[in-house]
C-alpha positions in Angstrom: 146.3 85.2 118.4 144.3 86.3 115.1 145.9 87.5 112.0 143.6 88.0 109.5 139.4 87.5 109.9 138.0 88.9 106.8 134.5 87.4 105.5 130.5 87.9 105.0 127.6 86.1 103.3 128.2 88.9 100.5 132.3 89.1 100.2 134.0 87.7 97.4 137.9 87.1 97.6 139.6 86.7 94.6 142.7 84.6 94.4 144.7 88.2 94.4 142.7 89.0 97.9 143.6 85.6 99.0 147.4 86.3 97.9 147.2 89.6 99.8 145.7 88.7 103.0 147.9 85.4 103.4 151.0 87.4 102.5 149.9 90.1 104.9 149.7 87.7 107.8 152.8 85.3 107.0 155.3 88.8 107.1 153.3 89.4 110.6 154.7 86.1 111.9 158.4 87.1 110.7 161.0 85.5 109.0 160.9 81.6 109.3 163.6 78.8 108.4 161.8 75.6 108.1 158.0 75.8 107.4 155.8 72.8 107.0 152.3 73.3 105.5 149.3 70.6 106.2 146.6 71.3 103.2 143.8 68.7 102.7 143.9 66.1 100.2 141.7 66.0 96.6 138.5 65.6 98.8 138.9 69.1 99.3 139.5 70.4 95.9 137.3 73.2 96.1 138.6 74.7 99.4 141.1 77.1 97.6 143.5 75.2 99.9 145.5 74.4 96.5 146.3 77.8 95.8 146.9 79.2 99.2 149.4 76.1 99.4 151.1 77.6 96.4 151.1 80.9 97.7 153.1 79.9 100.3 155.5 78.1 98.9 155.9 81.6 96.7 156.3 83.4 100.1 158.9 81.0 101.5 160.7 79.5 98.9 163.0 77.3 100.0 162.1 77.6 103.6 159.0 75.6 102.8 160.4 72.4 103.7 157.9 69.8 103.5 154.2 69.6 102.4 152.2 66.9 103.9 148.4 66.6 102.8 146.0 65.7 105.6 144.8 62.4 104.4 143.2 60.9 107.5 142.1 57.5 106.0 142.5 58.3 102.7 144.7 56.8 99.8 147.8 59.2 99.2 147.5 61.4 96.3 148.4 60.4 92.8 150.5 62.5 90.7 147.5 63.6 88.5 145.9 65.1 91.7 149.3 66.6 93.4 149.5 68.2 89.7 145.8 69.7 89.8 145.6 70.5 93.0 149.3 71.9 93.8 150.9 72.4 90.6 153.7 74.8 91.7 154.8 72.6 94.5 158.1 70.4 93.9 157.2 66.7 94.1 160.2 66.3 96.5 158.6 68.6 99.4 155.6 66.1 99.3 155.0 64.0 102.4 152.6 61.2 102.3 150.8 60.4 105.4 150.3 57.1 107.0 147.9 56.7 109.3 148.7 53.1 110.4 152.3 53.7 110.8 153.7 57.1 111.0 152.3 58.5 113.8 153.6 59.1 117.7 150.7 59.2 120.8 151.6 63.0 122.2 148.9 62.3 125.4 145.7 61.4 126.3 143.1 63.6 127.3 141.4 62.3 130.4 138.4 60.0 130.8 137.1 62.1 133.2 137.0 65.3 130.3 135.8 62.8 127.8 133.0 61.4 129.3 131.4 65.1 130.7 132.3 66.2 126.7 130.2 63.2 125.9 127.3 63.4 128.3 128.9 59.9 129.5 128.3 58.2 125.8 132.2 57.6 125.6 133.9 56.9 128.8 137.5 56.3 128.0 140.7 58.6 127.6 141.4 59.8 124.2 144.6 59.5 122.6 146.1 62.3 120.9 148.1 61.3 117.9 149.5 63.0 114.6 152.3 62.4 112.2 155.7 62.3 113.8 156.7 64.8 111.6 154.7 67.5 112.9 155.9 66.5 116.3 159.4 65.7 115.6 160.2 67.8 112.6 161.7 70.8 114.3 159.8 73.2 112.3 159.1 77.1 113.3 156.4 77.0 111.4 153.4 74.3 110.8 150.6 76.3 108.8 147.5 74.2 108.5 145.2 75.0 105.6 141.8 74.1 104.7 138.0 74.8 104.3 135.5 75.1 107.6 132.4 73.5 106.3 129.6 71.1 108.0 131.2 67.9 109.1 129.2 64.4 109.9 132.0 63.3 112.5 132.8 66.7 114.5 130.3 69.6 113.5 132.5 71.5 111.6 135.3 70.4 109.7 139.3 71.8 109.8 140.9 73.4 112.5 142.3 70.8 115.5 140.7 68.3 113.3 143.0 69.1 110.7 145.9 67.5 113.1 144.6 64.9 115.2 142.2 63.7 112.6 144.1 64.6 109.2 147.8 63.6 110.5 146.4 61.3 112.9 146.7 57.5 113.7 144.8 54.4 114.4 143.3 54.9 117.9 142.8 58.3 117.7 140.8 58.3 114.5 138.8 55.1 115.1 138.0 56.6 118.3 137.0 60.1 117.4 134.9 58.5 114.3 133.2 56.5 116.8 132.0 59.3 119.6 130.7 61.2 116.6 128.7 58.5 115.5 127.8 57.6 119.0 126.7 60.6 119.8 124.8 61.2 116.9 125.0 63.3 113.7 122.1 65.5 113.8 122.9 66.7 117.4 126.5 67.9 115.7 126.4 68.8 112.2 126.5 72.3 111.7 127.6 73.3 115.0 131.1 74.5 115.9 130.5 73.6 119.6 130.2 69.7 119.7 131.8 66.9 122.3 134.5 65.8 119.8 135.7 69.3 119.1 136.0 69.9 122.8 137.9 66.9 123.0 140.3 67.8 120.2 140.5 71.4 121.6 141.6 70.1 125.1 144.2 68.3 123.1 145.6 70.9 121.5 145.5 73.2 124.4 147.0 70.5 127.0 150.0 68.9 124.7 150.5 71.4 122.1 151.0 74.8 123.0 155.1 74.8 122.1 154.0 73.6 118.3 154.2 76.6 115.9 150.4 75.8 114.3 149.0 78.7 112.6 145.8 78.0 110.7 144.8 79.4 107.6 140.7 78.6 107.3 138.7 79.8 104.0 134.6 79.5 104.0 133.4 78.7 100.5 129.7 79.2 99.3 127.8 79.3 96.0 127.9 82.5 93.8 124.2 82.1 93.0 125.1 81.3 89.3 126.1 77.7 89.4 129.5 78.5 90.9 131.6 78.6 94.4 133.4 82.0 95.5 135.6 82.5 98.7 133.5 83.7 100.8 135.7 84.1 103.8 139.5 83.8 104.9 140.6 83.5 108.9 144.2 83.0 109.8 145.3 82.7 113.4 146.3 79.9 116.4 143.6 80.8 118.4 139.8 79.4 118.9 138.2 82.2 118.1 140.1 82.1 114.7 138.0 78.7 114.0 135.1 80.1 115.5 134.5 82.9 113.2 135.1 81.0 110.3 132.7 78.5 111.5 129.8 81.0 112.0 130.3 82.2 108.8 130.3 78.9 107.2 126.9 77.7 108.8 125.7 80.8 107.1 126.6 79.9 103.6 126.9 76.3 104.0 123.6 75.4 105.6 120.8 75.0 103.5 117.3 75.1 105.7 114.3 73.4 103.7 110.6 74.7 104.1 109.6 71.2 103.0 111.4 67.9 103.4 111.8 66.5 99.7 110.2 63.1 99.0 112.9 62.6 96.4 116.5 63.9 96.7 119.0 63.4 93.7 122.5 64.1 94.0 125.4 64.2 91.5 128.7 62.7 92.9 131.6 64.3 90.7 133.4 61.8 89.0 136.8 63.5 89.4 136.3 63.4 93.4 134.0 61.1 94.3 135.5 57.3 93.8 134.3 55.2 96.8 131.1 55.1 99.0 133.5 56.3 102.0 133.7 59.4 100.4 130.7 59.5 98.0 128.3 59.2 101.0 128.4 62.7 101.9 125.1 62.4 99.5 123.6 60.3 102.2 124.6 62.0 105.6 124.6 65.7 104.8 121.2 65.4 103.2 119.4 62.4 105.6 118.1 65.6 107.8 116.3 66.9 104.8 114.6 63.7 103.3 110.9 63.1 104.5 110.2 59.7 105.7 109.6 56.8 102.9 111.4 59.5 100.7 114.0 58.2 98.1 117.6 59.3 97.8 119.1 58.8 94.4 122.4 58.7 94.1 124.6 59.6 90.3 127.8 57.9 91.4 129.8 57.3 87.8 133.5 56.5 88.9 132.4 54.9 92.5 134.0 51.6 92.3 135.0 51.0 95.9 133.7 51.4 99.2 136.3 51.9 101.3 139.6 53.8 100.6 141.4 51.5 102.7 141.6 47.8 102.1 140.3 46.7 105.6 137.9 49.2 105.9 136.6 48.2 102.4 136.2 44.3 103.5 134.4 45.4 106.7 131.8 47.8 104.8 131.2 44.7 102.5 131.1 42.3 105.5 128.5 44.0 107.7 126.9 47.0 105.4 125.4 50.1 106.0 122.7 49.0 108.8 121.0 51.2 111.1 122.5 52.5 114.5 121.4 49.6 116.5 122.4 46.9 114.3 125.8 48.4 113.8 126.1 49.0 117.7 125.6 45.2 118.0 127.8 44.5 115.4 130.6 46.3 117.3 129.4 44.6 120.5 129.7 40.9 118.8 132.7 41.2 116.5 136.2 41.9 117.4 137.5 43.3 113.8 134.7 46.0 113.9 135.4 46.7 117.4 139.4 47.2 116.1 138.0 49.3 113.5 135.8 52.2 115.1 136.1 54.4 112.1 134.4 51.8 109.7 131.8 51.2 112.3 131.3 55.3 112.6 131.1 55.1 108.6 128.5 52.9 108.3 126.5 54.8 110.5 127.1 57.7 108.7 125.9 56.2 105.6 122.7 54.9 107.0 119.1 56.0 106.2 118.3 54.4 109.4 115.3 53.0 107.7 113.6 56.0 107.1 114.4 56.5 103.4 115.6 54.4 100.6 119.2 55.1 99.0 119.4 54.3 95.5 122.7 54.2 94.3 123.9 54.1 90.7 127.4 53.3 90.4 129.7 53.3 87.6 131.7 50.7 88.8 130.4 48.9 91.3 127.9 46.0 90.5 124.0 45.2 91.6 124.7 42.4 94.1 128.1 44.3 95.7 125.7 47.6 96.1 122.6 45.0 97.6 124.8 43.8 99.4 125.9 46.7 101.7 122.2 47.5 102.1 121.4 49.8 99.4 119.0 49.5 96.7 120.9 49.4 93.1 120.0 51.6 90.2 121.2 51.7 86.6 123.2 54.6 85.8 122.6 55.0 82.5 118.7 54.9 83.1 119.0 56.9 86.1 121.1 59.8 84.3 118.6 59.7 81.2 116.0 60.4 83.7 117.7 63.4 85.9 120.4 64.7 83.3 122.6 66.7 85.5 123.1 69.2 82.9 119.5 70.2 82.8 119.0 70.1 86.3 119.6 73.0 88.8 120.5 73.0 92.6 117.5 73.2 94.8 113.9 72.2 93.5 113.4 70.9 90.1 110.4 69.7 88.5 110.7 67.2 85.3 108.3 65.1 83.7 105.9 65.4 86.5 108.1 64.5 89.1 109.3 67.4 91.8 112.7 66.8 93.2 115.5 68.4 95.0 118.8 68.3 93.2 122.3 68.8 94.7 125.6 69.1 92.4 128.3 68.2 95.1 127.2 67.4 98.5 130.7 68.0 100.0 129.7 71.4 99.9 126.8 71.8 102.4 124.4 70.3 104.7 120.6 70.4 103.9 118.2 69.8 106.5 114.3 70.3 107.3 113.5 72.3 110.2 111.6 69.7 112.2 115.1 67.3 111.9 117.4 70.1 112.9 117.6 69.6 116.7 
């Protein structure tokens, strides 16, 4: 059932609007005594999920028993991030998701379904996993809160992904990421109906009809003046709720370029991006746009590690961001990578596939570390002087005789040239 469906490319929803529509939807659900909220972590700071989660607390009060950020493989949120994103949520309500230990397998999507959905690219049954708190917590409402935006693993982020990946386990996350990478990002990004989405939705339909899951989905877009606004709010428990949000996200978050840039400059906000695991949105959100033989310059002042998980960080350093055939060969030949397929998928996501150069300009990684994973190293100070972000505008820029395309936050969209959007 859909409780709220409001949005368009021109809609502007204020926080007061969000509160009104959220409260109306929650009233329609009837009284609740034990509520679990599953919002995103700090990597989705701009999603408006923070205010919506705080509003949920305002509405339910003591009936909101648990708040579990959907970390997936990310590190737990430190106190300063919780204070910034969820300022009125008592710390005693916060639950940390541990993707390696604190999960339960609720069923397996049959191999026949997986094989058909992936066109034979992946033929194993897929384990549907989630945090035990969702499955065994006895809540009478599980409110999954988050943003729908183009995504490299599944086409469009959120909805059932927030449950089976955001609170998922090692096997489910590893295999889901690998399915997406093997099928091909260019075949999925910006699309609501993808092989992995079908698999996750099938898992929800098969194993979770008894769970009181309701989704609160936002669509965030540029305001035309360098800022962001909420363009849509969709609340419901069915596939149509997600599909409506995805349709609007495609309209406001997808940037189709008439000209393939020879150079793209991307800035990674120091508050949001501390690893290449997150910062490589600069690569996979732009690689369908960049011209063959072009260059991507990544200004990354706070990037100081590769993976957020220690084992994944080790694997990235060991194998590097290579082409898809090289990564697939490494998976076949090496047990450690085969046992961490999400890392293998990430290596593919972070590759230029040899088409263009990636010049990474990190604030906290050395030249040896950057070059060791297959990127070109750029001096942050020198490149920041050449491309001063305060003087740039999102989109095309002409500076010192050079024409380039600038992106201030790669997490908020998808960029492609028409010839590469297959």
